C-alpha positions in Angstrom: -81.1 -32.8 20.6 -83.1 -31.6 24.2 -81.3 -33.2 27.1 -83.7 -33.7 30.2 -82.8 -32.3 33.4 -83.1 -33.6 36.7 -86.7 -31.6 38.6 -85.8 -29.0 41.3 -88.2 -31.5 43.4 -85.8 -34.6 43.0 -84.4 -35.9 46.4 -81.2 -34.8 45.7 -78.2 -32.8 46.7 -77.8 -29.3 44.3 -74.0 -31.4 43.8 -75.6 -34.7 43.0 -78.5 -33.5 41.1 -76.0 -31.5 38.9 -73.1 -34.8 38.6 -76.8 -36.8 37.6 -77.6 -34.1 35.1 -74.0 -34.2 33.5 -73.8 -38.2 33.4 -77.2 -38.7 32.0 -76.4 -35.7 29.2 -73.3 -38.0 28.6 -75.1 -41.2 27.9 -77.8 -39.4 25.7 -75.2 -38.7 23.1 -73.4 -35.5 23.8 -70.4 -37.2 25.2 -68.5 -40.4 24.9 -65.6 -41.7 23.0 -67.0 -42.3 19.6 -63.5 -41.7 17.9 -63.5 -45.3 16.2 -59.5 -44.3 15.5 -57.5 -45.0 18.3 -54.8 -42.6 17.5 -55.3 -39.9 20.2 -54.4 -39.9 23.7 -57.9 -37.6 24.4 -59.2 -37.4 27.7 -57.0 -40.1 29.0 -54.0 -39.1 28.5 -52.0 -36.8 30.8 -51.0 -33.5 29.0 -54.3 -33.6 27.3 -55.1 -30.2 25.8 -59.0 -28.9 27.0 -61.3 -26.0 26.2 -64.9 -25.7 28.0 -67.7 -24.8 25.4 -71.3 -24.2 25.7 -73.3 -26.6 24.3 -73.7 -25.8 20.3 -77.2 -28.1 20.0 -79.0 -25.1 21.8 -78.0 -22.9 18.6 -81.0 -21.8 16.4 -83.7 -23.3 18.3 -86.0 -21.7 16.3 -85.5 -24.1 12.8 -86.5 -26.9 12.8 -84.8 -30.0 11.6 -87.1 -32.9 10.8 -84.8 -35.2 9.0 -82.6 -35.2 12.5 -83.9 -38.9 13.2 -81.4 -41.8 13.1 -83.8 -44.3 12.9 -85.0 -42.6 9.7 -83.3 -43.6 5.9 -81.0 -41.6 4.3 -83.6 -41.5 1.4 -86.3 -39.9 3.8 -83.9 -37.5 5.0 -83.0 -35.9 2.2 -86.6 -35.9 0.5 -87.3 -33.7 3.9 -84.3 -31.9 3.1 -85.1 -31.4 -0.8 -86.6 -27.3 -0.7 -83.7 -26.5 2.2 -80.3 -24.6 1.5 -76.7 -26.7 0.3 -75.7 -27.4 4.1 -78.9 -28.7 5.3 -78.7 -31.4 2.5 -75.6 -32.0 4.0 -77.2 -32.4 7.5 -79.9 -34.7 5.9 -76.4 -37.1 5.0 -75.3 -37.7 8.1 -75.8 -40.5 10.7 -78.1 -37.7 13.0 -76.6 -38.8 16.5 -74.6 -35.8 17.0 -71.8 -37.9 18.7 -69.0 -35.6 18.5 -66.7 -38.4 17.2 -65.8 -36.2 13.9 -64.9 -33.1 16.3 -68.5 -31.5 15.1 -72.1 -32.0 15.8 -74.0 -32.9 12.6 -75.2 -29.2 12.1 -71.7 -27.7 12.2 -70.2 -30.4 10.5 -72.4 -29.5 7.5 -71.9 -25.7 7.6 -68.5 -26.4 8.1 -68.4 -27.9 4.4 -70.5 -25.8 3.1 -68.5 -22.9 4.1 -65.4 -24.6 2.9 -63.5 -24.7 5.8 -64.1 -28.4 6.6 -62.5 -30.6 3.3 -62.9 -33.8 4.9 -66.0 -35.7 4.2 -65.5 -39.1 5.4 -65.6 -37.8 9.2 -69.0 -38.9 10.2 -67.9 -42.3 11.4 -71.1 -43.5 12.3 -72.9 -42.5 8.9 -69.9 -44.6 6.9 -69.7 -45.4 3.4 -73.4 -44.2 2.6 -72.8 -40.7 4.3 -69.3 -40.5 2.7 -70.8 -41.3 -0.7 -73.7 -38.9 -0.7 -71.5 -35.8 0.5 -69.2 -36.2 -2.3 -72.4 -36.3 -4.6 -73.9 -33.0 -3.1 -70.4 -31.4 -2.5 -69.4 -32.7 -6.5 -73.2 -31.2 -7.6 -72.8 -28.0 -5.4 -69.0 -27.5 -7.4 -67.2 -27.7 -4.1 -63.7 -29.0 -3.8 -62.5 -31.6 -1.4 -58.5 -31.6 -1.0 -57.3 -31.7 2.6 -54.8 -29.7 4.6 -52.6 -29.6 7.7 -53.8 -26.7 9.3 -56.9 -26.8 11.5 -58.7 -23.6 10.1 -60.3 -21.4 13.0 -63.5 -19.4 12.0 -63.9 -16.2 13.1 -67.1 -14.1 12.9 -65.7 -10.8 14.2 -63.1 -10.2 17.2 -62.7 -10.4 20.5 -63.5 -13.8 23.1 -67.5 -13.2 22.3 -67.2 -14.1 18.7 -65.2 -16.9 18.8 -66.6 -19.8 16.5 -65.7 -23.7 16.5 -66.8 -26.0 14.1 -68.4 -23.1 12.1 -71.1 -22.3 14.8 -70.9 -19.7 17.0 -70.4 -20.6 20.5 -71.1 -18.4 23.8 -67.7 -17.8 25.5 -67.9 -19.3 29.1 -65.5 -16.5 30.5 -65.5 -12.8 30.0 -61.9 -12.6 28.9 -60.6 -16.2 28.7 -57.0 -17.1 28.3 -57.3 -20.7 26.9 -60.3 -21.2 23.7 -60.4 -23.3 20.8 -57.0 -21.6 19.7 -55.1 -22.2 22.8 -56.1 -25.0 24.7 -55.2 -25.6 28.0 -52.8 -28.3 29.0 -54.7 -30.0 31.2 -53.7 -33.4 33.1 -55.8 -36.6 34.1 -56.1 -37.2 37.7 -58.1 -40.4 37.5 -59.8 -43.0 35.0 -62.1 -44.8 37.4 -63.6 -47.6 35.6 -67.5 -47.9 36.2 -68.4 -51.4 34.7 -68.1 -54.3 36.6 -65.1 -56.9 36.3 -65.7 -58.6 33.0 -68.0 -56.3 31.7 -67.5 -56.0 27.9 -68.0 -52.3 28.2 -65.5 -49.3 29.6 -67.4 -46.5 30.6 -65.4 -44.5 33.2 -65.2 -41.7 35.6 -62.5 -39.3 33.9 -61.3 -36.6 36.4 -59.0 -33.6 34.7 -57.6 -31.1 36.7 -58.4 -27.4 35.5 -56.4 -25.5 38.2 -54.7 -22.1 36.8 -57.3 -22.2 33.4 -59.9 -20.3 35.0 -62.2 -22.2 32.7 -65.9 -21.9 33.8 -68.9 -24.3 33.2 -72.0 -25.8 34.3 -73.2 -29.4 34.2 -74.1 -30.3 30.5 -71.9 -27.7 28.7 -69.2 -29.6 26.5 -65.5 -29.9 26.9 -63.4 -30.2 24.2 -60.5 -32.1 24.5 -57.9 -31.7 21.8 -55.7 -35.0 21.3 -52.3 -35.9 20.4 -50.9 -38.7 18.6 -48.5 -41.5 20.3 -44.8 -40.2 19.5 -43.9 -43.8 18.9 -46.4 -44.2 16.5 -45.5 -41.0 14.7 -41.7 -42.3 14.8 -42.2 -45.6 13.0 -44.4 -43.8 10.7 -41.2 -41.3 9.5 -39.2 -44.4 9.8 -41.1 -45.5 6.6 -41.7 -42.8 5.2 -37.8 -42.1 5.2 -37.7 -38.6 7.4 -36.8 -40.1 10.6 -34.7 -36.8 10.5 -37.2 -34.2 10.5 -38.2 -32.8 14.0 -40.5 -30.1 12.1 -42.8 -33.2 10.5 -42.4 -34.8 13.9 -43.8 -32.1 15.4 -46.6 -31.5 13.0 -47.5 -34.6 13.2 -48.0 -35.7 16.9 -50.2 -32.4 17.4 -51.7 -31.3 14.4 -52.7 -34.2 11.9 -54.7 -37.4 12.0 -53.3 -40.5 11.7 -56.4 -42.3 11.3 -58.4 -43.7 8.3 -56.4 -42.1 5.1 -59.2 -39.1 3.6 -60.1 -40.3 -0.4 -58.1 -37.4 -1.6 -54.7 -39.3 -0.1 -56.1 -42.7 -1.3 -56.3 -41.2 -5.0 -52.3 -39.5 -4.7 -51.1 -42.9 -3.5 -52.8 -44.6 -6.8 -50.9 -41.7 -8.6 -47.7 -43.0 -7.0 -47.4 -46.7 -6.6 -45.2 -48.2 -8.9 -46.6 -51.4 -8.6 -49.6 -52.3 -11.1 -50.9 -54.6 -8.4 -50.7 -52.6 -5.5 -51.8 -49.6 -7.6 -55.3 -52.0 -8.8 -55.9 -52.8 -5.0 -56.2 -48.8 -4.0 -58.0 -47.8 -6.5 -60.5 -50.7 -5.4 -60.4 -49.0 -1.9 -60.8 -45.6 -3.1 -64.1 -46.7 -5.0 -65.6 -48.4 -1.8 -64.8 -51.5 -3.8 -63.0 -52.8 -0.7 -63.6 -51.8 3.0 -60.2 -53.2 4.6 -59.3 -49.7 4.7 -62.3 -48.6 6.8 -60.3 -50.6 9.7 -56.6 -49.5 8.6 -54.5 -46.6 9.7 -52.2 -44.6 8.0 -49.5 -46.9 8.9 -51.1 -49.7 8.2 -51.9 -48.3 4.6 -48.1 -47.1 3.9 -47.2 -50.8 5.1 -49.3 -53.0 2.6 -48.5 -51.1 0.0 -44.6 -50.0 0.1 -44.7 -49.1 -3.9 -47.0 -46.0 -3.2 -44.7 -43.5 -1.6 -44.4 -40.0 -2.1 -42.7 -37.0 -0.5 -43.2 -37.0 3.1 -43.9 -33.4 3.6 -46.6 -33.7 0.8 -48.1 -36.6 2.7 -48.6 -34.4 5.5 -50.5 -31.4 3.5 -52.6 -34.4 2.6 -53.2 -35.5 5.9 -56.6 -34.2 8.1 -56.3 -32.0 10.8 -56.7 -33.2 14.7 -60.2 -32.6 15.9 -61.3 -32.1 19.3 -63.4 -34.8 20.4 -66.5 -33.0 22.8 -67.3 -34.9 25.8 -70.6 -33.8 28.1 -69.5 -32.4 31.4 -70.3 -34.8 34.2 -69.4 -32.2 37.3 -70.3 -29.2 39.4 -67.9 -26.6 39.0 -69.0 -25.8 42.7 -68.9 -29.1 44.1 -65.1 -29.4 42.3 -63.6 -26.4 41.9 -60.4 -26.5 39.5 -61.7 -29.9 38.6 -64.0 -31.4 35.4 -65.4 -34.8 35.4 -66.5 -36.8 32.4 -68.0 -40.1 31.9 -66.5 -41.7 29.0 -67.6 -44.7 27.2 
């Protein structure tokens, strides 16, 4: 998706023009929350970890993606991708919004699945069940596996900062020798989160300011900031209590910083079906797995475990089946020249 920039002849100062370019980039789809599960603190939490990256959307501009239109029906998108490689067929099954909610763009998510680095097929929240079902069909036809692991895999082609990759696509290093990157995110602190909507508005769009002092991160307006969320410690404590593992600080640390506690993956639901000792619970879990009941679409892991108390497994096994927390991508709305050691986002 190409984001238009204000011309230099526009009646704004360079700093104002840079801020507006980033603001409009956020409105046009490179930024925004897009998470939909509410389990991570993200950019609005003090101590959220952040890395600045260049937009992945500019990669491989010479290749055309005629199906990359969110208004196009899926069957038409898939038809356009019929003669394309496996990863492009996967891309055509996605919602084409490049919202970043899953920690990917449509292209990089499909490439990660095709490479085997991403096992979860339910991360495309805008595409919902339609996308998840089609991805499963394509993966099954290709003979790929769909199990999830707890560790976030790093895709590295070569070594050194210039070869750092994120979500399966090579990205430009923003500094020559970065002290912080995707594998070593900077623990940034929140300066302010200012509402931009009038009181009483149904929308909650915010101007978020984050302190980057000491990070040596550099960026340009319109670049993407990857914010690594953490799970609420109180939620993790309650989850461990339900699992009977409240005395496991190692699992607590993993659940807070590494594992997604949002909607359980199909692999986890399948395992819960196998573990359920109550026939009614096993039957309902089977219907959830098969997409015959949409209750799970708005449920998180703790909701599911509370609703099906007979479906229990060892806490370590459950953690191993959880998808990794993914960074959220937000378009940068500030100019480093105007706001040194800060980064501003438009979120909402």
